[in-house]
C-alpha positions, 0 to 999 in steps of 0.5 A: 123806302128811303125817308131822306128827301132827295137833293135837287141839283141842277147841272150846268147848261150854257152860261146859266150858272146863276139860274142853276144857283137860284133853283138849287138854293130853293131846291125846286125845278123851275123856281126861276126860268131863263125867260124870267131872268132875261125879263129882269135884265130888261127891267133893270136896263130898259131900252138898251142894245146890249144889256149889261146884266147878261151875256150879249149872246143871250146865253146867260152870265147874269150878274149879281143885280139879276140874282138880287132882283130874283131873290127879292121876288121871293121875299129874300135878300142877298147880303154881301159878306165883308171877307175881312170879317170872320165867318164865325160871326154868321148866325146860321140859324137865320140864314137861308143859304149862301151864293159864292161868286168865283172866277171861271175859265171859259172854253170853246171846245178844248180851246181856252178863251181869254174871257173873264167869266164869273161862276155862281155856286149855291151852298145851303143846309139840307137835312142838317148838313151843308152841301156845295151845290155847284152846277159844274159838279156831277153830284152835290158835295157834302161840306158837313155841319156848322163848324165844317161850313165855317172852316170851308167859308174861311178857306174860300174867302182867302182867295181875293177874287171870290165873293160871298153873298148871304141869302136871308129873308127880308125881315132878317136883313132889315134887323141884321139878324144874320150876324151874331150880335154882342155887347161890349164888356162893361169896362170898355163902355165905361171908358167913354165916361172917363179920362183914360181914353185915348183921343181917337175913340168910337162914338157909339150910341147905346141903341147900337149895341145888343145882348150876348157875350163878346169875349170869345168872338171877333170884335168885327162881328159887333153890330154898331149903327154908328161908328165915326172912328176906330177904338184906340185904347192905351194898353194900361187902360184895358 
């Protein structure tokens, strides 16, 4: 008997990629249904003739607001990832999965229509490996281990039209635990108490910095609760 749990993978039907992405994320059929997502649309925009959160034809094409509301019903949050940051700052141990938003062509039969559509894709870890669970794929595509995932996300985010959402539990989102949290080196912290700092500096409260070494990571990964300006330190003061 195969000890491996089969990977659940819903394939594309109509414009229901958001529904497929959610069910693929939770690895369970009918975690959500089309009627549930339609109900969320109605709740988000009640008493309107054309609901802005889905296709006016009722075929799907749900927007991020519907996905976020659906995830909240499961105690999760979808956090937009700033692509100016290095994905290496992600703490994968505290992340449930990812939802990638990509541009998509719309066809009617063999005819390409000039309609702007967005496609939702789930990426998540299963049995130690990360998989692309795109509903347009015939089967899930293996991405690999953590280092492979980071490289994959970097490549995807080079496209300005793609957006990444990090799916985490509500507690992780509240405490910002989905990113590695670092300490600024002491010689940087001490500069705020000397006269060797350039006039343009950051106002950082002590409580805004947590533990761990930062030398080998991107400074953009620093968790700062209040930053009023950019750090500008003269080279001879570092």
